[in-house]
C-alpha positions in Angstrom: 24.4 28.8 -53.7 22.6 25.6 -54.1 24.2 22.8 -56.2 22.0 20.4 -58.1 23.2 17.1 -59.6 24.4 17.5 -63.2 22.2 16.3 -66.0 24.9 15.4 -68.5 24.3 16.1 -72.2 23.9 13.1 -74.6 27.1 12.0 -76.2 26.1 13.5 -79.6 24.8 16.8 -78.2 27.9 19.1 -78.4 28.0 22.7 -77.5 30.3 24.5 -79.9 31.6 28.0 -79.6 33.5 30.3 -82.1 37.1 29.4 -81.4 38.5 31.7 -84.1 38.6 35.4 -84.5 39.4 37.8 -87.4 43.0 39.0 -87.7 43.9 42.5 -88.6 44.8 41.2 -92.1 41.4 39.7 -92.6 42.5 36.1 -92.3 41.3 33.7 -89.6 43.5 32.9 -86.6 43.1 30.5 -83.7 41.8 31.9 -80.5 44.1 30.9 -77.7 41.8 30.4 -74.7 38.2 29.0 -74.4 36.1 29.2 -71.4 34.5 25.9 -70.0 32.0 26.0 -67.2 31.1 23.3 -64.7 27.7 22.8 -66.3 27.9 19.3 -67.7 27.6 20.4 -71.3 29.9 18.8 -73.8 32.0 21.2 -75.9 34.0 20.4 -79.1 37.5 21.8 -79.3 39.1 20.1 -82.4 38.4 17.6 -85.1 40.2 15.5 -87.7 38.9 13.6 -90.7 40.0 10.0 -91.4 39.1 8.2 -94.6 38.8 4.4 -94.8 39.1 2.8 -98.2 37.5 -0.4 -96.9 35.7 -1.6 -93.7 38.0 -2.5 -90.9 40.9 -0.1 -91.6 42.5 1.0 -88.4 43.8 4.5 -87.5 45.8 5.6 -84.5 44.2 8.7 -82.8 45.9 11.0 -80.4 44.3 13.8 -78.4 45.6 16.5 -76.0 43.8 19.0 -73.9 45.5 21.7 -71.8 43.4 23.3 -69.0 44.3 26.1 -66.7 42.8 29.0 -64.6 40.1 27.0 -62.8 38.2 29.2 -60.3 37.8 26.2 -58.0 38.5 22.4 -58.1 36.7 21.1 -61.2 36.3 17.6 -62.7 37.3 17.7 -66.4 36.7 15.0 -68.9 38.5 14.9 -72.2 36.7 12.8 -74.7 37.3 11.5 -78.2 35.0 9.8 -80.7 34.9 9.1 -84.4 31.3 7.9 -84.5 28.3 10.0 -83.5 26.9 8.9 -80.2 29.7 6.3 -79.6 32.2 7.6 -77.0 35.5 5.7 -77.5 38.3 7.2 -75.3 38.2 9.2 -72.1 40.8 10.9 -69.8 39.6 12.5 -66.6 41.1 14.5 -63.7 40.3 17.3 -61.3 41.7 20.6 -62.4 43.0 22.6 -59.5 42.9 26.4 -59.3 46.0 28.2 -60.5 47.6 25.0 -61.9 47.8 23.9 -65.6 46.7 20.3 -66.3 47.4 18.3 -69.4 45.0 15.5 -70.4 46.0 13.0 -73.0 44.4 10.0 -74.7 45.3 7.7 -77.6 43.5 4.8 -79.1 42.9 2.9 -82.3 39.7 3.7 -84.3 38.6 0.9 -86.6 36.3 2.1 -89.4 33.1 -0.1 -89.5 32.7 0.6 -93.2 34.5 2.6 -95.9 34.1 6.3 -96.0 35.2 9.5 -94.2 34.8 9.9 -90.4 35.0 13.0 -88.3 37.0 12.3 -85.1 36.2 14.9 -82.4 38.0 16.1 -79.3 35.5 17.3 -76.7 35.3 18.1 -73.1 32.8 18.5 -70.3 33.2 19.7 -66.7 31.3 19.5 -63.4 32.1 20.0 -59.8 33.7 16.8 -58.3 30.8 14.6 -57.3 29.0 15.3 -60.6 27.4 18.5 -59.2 26.7 21.3 -61.6 27.7 24.9 -61.0 27.8 27.2 -64.0 29.7 29.9 -62.0 32.8 27.7 -61.8 35.0 28.3 -64.8 38.3 26.9 -66.3 40.2 27.8 -69.5 41.2 25.5 -72.3 44.4 26.5 -74.1 43.3 26.0 -77.7 46.8 26.8 -79.0 48.1 23.6 -77.4 45.0 21.3 -77.5 44.4 19.2 -80.6 43.4 15.8 -82.0 45.5 14.1 -84.7 45.4 10.8 -86.7 47.6 8.7 -88.8 46.6 7.3 -92.1 45.5 3.7 -92.2 47.9 1.4 -90.4 49.4 -1.3 -92.5 49.4 -3.8 -89.6 46.3 -4.7 -87.7 46.6 -3.3 -84.1 45.1 -5.1 -81.1 43.6 -3.2 -78.2 42.5 -4.4 -74.8 40.3 -2.6 -72.3 39.5 -4.5 -69.1 37.1 -4.1 -66.2 37.9 -1.9 -63.1 40.4 -3.4 -60.6 40.5 -2.3 -57.0 44.0 -2.4 -55.5 44.2 -2.1 -51.7 46.8 -0.1 -49.8 50.1 -2.0 -50.0 48.6 -4.3 -52.5 49.4 -5.2 -56.1 47.7 -6.3 -59.2 48.0 -6.9 -63.0 45.7 -4.8 -65.0 44.8 -4.6 -68.7 46.0 -8.2 -69.2 45.7 -9.8 -72.6 47.4 -12.3 -74.9 48.5 -11.5 -78.5 50.0 -13.7 -81.1 52.4 -12.1 -83.5 51.5 -12.7 -87.2 54.1 -14.6 -89.2 55.6 -11.6 -91.0 55.9 -9.4 -87.8 59.4 -9.4 -86.4 58.9 -6.5 -84.0 56.2 -4.3 -82.7 55.4 -1.5 -80.2 53.1 -1.3 -77.2 51.3 1.7 -75.6 49.8 1.2 -72.2 47.6 4.0 -70.7 45.7 3.3 -67.4 43.4 5.7 -65.6 43.6 5.5 -61.8 41.5 7.0 -59.0 42.8 7.8 -55.4 40.1 6.2 -53.1 40.1 8.9 -50.4 36.3 9.4 -50.0 34.2 7.2 -47.7 31.1 8.3 -49.5 32.3 7.5 -53.0 31.6 4.6 -55.2 31.5 1.2 -53.5 34.5 0.1 -55.6 36.6 3.1 -54.4 35.4 3.7 -50.8 37.9 4.5 -48.0 36.6 4.9 -44.4 37.1 7.3 -42.9 37.6 9.8 -45.7 40.9 11.5 -45.6 43.3 13.9 -47.4 46.0 11.4 -48.2 47.7 10.9 -51.6 48.1 7.5 -53.3 51.6 6.6 -54.4 51.7 3.9 -57.0 54.5 2.1 -58.8 53.8 0.7 -62.3 55.5 -1.0 -65.2 54.4 -2.2 -68.6 55.5 -5.8 -69.2 55.6 -7.7 -72.5 56.2 -11.4 -71.9 56.9 -13.8 -74.8 55.7 -17.3 -73.9 58.0 -20.3 -74.1 56.8 -23.8 -75.2 57.1 -25.1 -71.6 54.7 -22.4 -70.3 57.4 -20.0 -69.0 58.8 -16.9 -70.6 61.6 -16.8 -73.1 61.7 -13.1 -73.7 60.8 -10.3 -71.3 60.5 -6.5 -72.1 59.7 -4.0 -69.4 59.0 -0.3 -69.7 60.6 1.4 -67.9 63.3 -1.2 -68.1 65.4 -0.5 -65.0 62.8 0.4 -62.2 59.2 0.9 -61.6 57.6 4.2 -62.6 56.3 6.0 -59.4 53.4 8.4 -59.6 51.6 10.4 -56.9 47.9 10.9 -57.1 46.9 13.7 -54.8 43.5 14.0 -53.1 42.9 17.2 -55.1 43.7 15.7 -58.5 41.9 12.4 -57.5 42.0 10.9 -61.0 45.1 10.5 -63.1 46.1 8.6 -66.3 49.6 7.0 -66.3 51.2 6.4 -69.7 53.7 3.7 -70.6 55.4 2.7 -73.9 57.6 0.0 -75.2 59.0 1.4 -78.5 60.5 -1.8 -79.9 59.7 -5.4 -78.9 61.4 -8.0 -80.9 59.8 -11.3 -81.6 62.3 -13.9 -80.5 62.8 -16.8 -82.9 64.6 -19.0 -80.4 63.7 -22.6 -80.5 61.8 -22.7 -77.2 59.8 -19.5 -78.0 56.2 -19.4 -79.2 54.9 -16.3 -81.0 52.3 -15.6 -78.3 52.8 -12.7 -75.8 51.2 -11.9 -72.4 50.9 -8.2 -72.1 50.0 -6.3 -68.9 50.5 -3.3 -66.6 51.7 -4.3 -63.1 50.6 -1.9 -60.4 51.7 -1.7 -56.7 50.3 0.8 -54.2 53.4 1.8 -52.3 51.7 4.2 -49.8 48.6 6.1 -49.0 45.1 5.2 -50.1 43.9 2.3 -52.2 43.3 3.0 -55.9 41.0 1.8 -58.7 42.5 1.1 -62.1 39.7 1.8 -64.5 39.0 -0.2 -67.6 36.8 0.1 -70.7 37.0 3.5 -72.4 39.2 5.0 -69.6 42.3 2.8 -70.2 43.9 1.4 -73.4 46.7 -1.1 -73.9 47.5 -1.4 -77.6 49.8 -3.4 -79.7 51.0 -1.8 -83.0 52.5 -4.4 -85.3 53.9 -1.6 -87.6 54.9 2.0 -87.3 52.2 4.5 -88.1 52.5 6.9 -91.0 53.7 10.3 -90.0 51.4 12.4 -92.1 48.4 13.8 -90.3 46.0 16.7 -90.7 44.5 18.5 -87.7 41.4 20.6 -88.1 40.3 23.2 -85.5 36.7 23.8 -84.8 35.3 26.9 -86.4 31.8 28.4 -86.8 29.6 26.3 -89.1 29.7 28.9 -91.9 33.5 29.3 -91.8 35.9 27.2 -93.9 38.1 24.8 -92.0 41.6 25.8 -91.1 44.5 23.4 -90.8 47.5 23.6 -88.6 51.0 22.3 -89.5 51.5 18.6 -89.9 52.9 17.0 -86.7 55.2 14.0 -86.2 52.5 11.7 -84.8 54.9 8.8 -84.4 56.6 10.4 -81.4 53.2 11.0 -79.8 52.1 7.4 -80.4 55.1 6.2 -78.5 54.4 8.4 -75.5 53.2 11.8 -74.4 55.3 14.9 -74.8 56.1 17.3 -72.0 
C-alpha cells in the first residue's frame, strides 16, 4: 500500500452522510455509529442554530465528539464553526485502536451581524503525519456526540488565544496569558481555560516540536489555571487557582501525541479591598515534569475565556439529517455544567 500526502478539503466543503434511519414506527431515530475514514474529507456530525438580535451578541458554544473502533492509529480533528469557511475552534488527538476517545471544545461565537447562524460540529481524519489512507476507519458515536449553544450572554465575554509555546523537558512556561478589567457592575465571573498540547517525540516533526533522537516516551505535564487580581502597587491582592490545592498532572503518550487539557474556575470574586484594582492577569502555568518537551498550541486550538455572567441554560441541539428530511431535536441539556468543565 502506498500512502500519499493528504489533500485536505476546504473548510466549507463538508461531506455529509445520512445519520438517521427509519424506525419500525415510521419515525426518524438517530443512528448510533458513523464511519469516518482517514481520507482528509471533512464530515458534519451535528449543528445548532443561534440567532443574534444585534451585531456583536456573544454565544457560548460547546462541542463533544466520541470516537472508537479505529483500525489503526489515526489523527482525528474535531472542528466547530458558525461561519462558512471560517474555522473557529479545533481539538485534535490520535485515536488508538480498541480505545474510545472523547474530544471536547468550547468557545465564544460573536455574531458579526444580526440574524441566524448555523454552528456545525465536523471532523476529519488522516494517518498521523497527514498521510491519507481510505482503508483506515474509525467510528463516531453519534448518540454521545453533539454541539450545543446558549442564548445570547448578558455579559460580554473576553477570549484570548495566543501563539504556540515550546516548553523544554523539565521546563515551565505561562501560556494563554492576558489581562482583563472587570466592568463596574461585575462582582464575580468564571474562567474556562483549555490548552492543546503536543508530545514532541518525533525528530522528523515540525521544527517547533522536534526531539532528537525520536523516541517512544510520554510527556508528563503539571498545569494550573491562575486568575490574579492586580494590586495598586503592582503585586497581587487576590489569587484564585484551579485546581486550588495542587497542580493537575496529565500524561500525553506517544500514541495519543496531541491532547487538550481543560481547566475551570467556577467563581472568581472581584475584591473591593482598598489596595485592589479591577484588572486581572489570567494564565495557564505549565511545567514539564518528565519525558519529552511539549508544545502548547495557540490560536484556534486553545481558548482561555472569561465569562462575566452565567450563561442561559436553554439550548437546542440539532442532529444532521439528509437535506430533504426535517430537522430533529434532542432533549435540552444543562449547558451551564458543560461550560464550567467537561463531563466524564
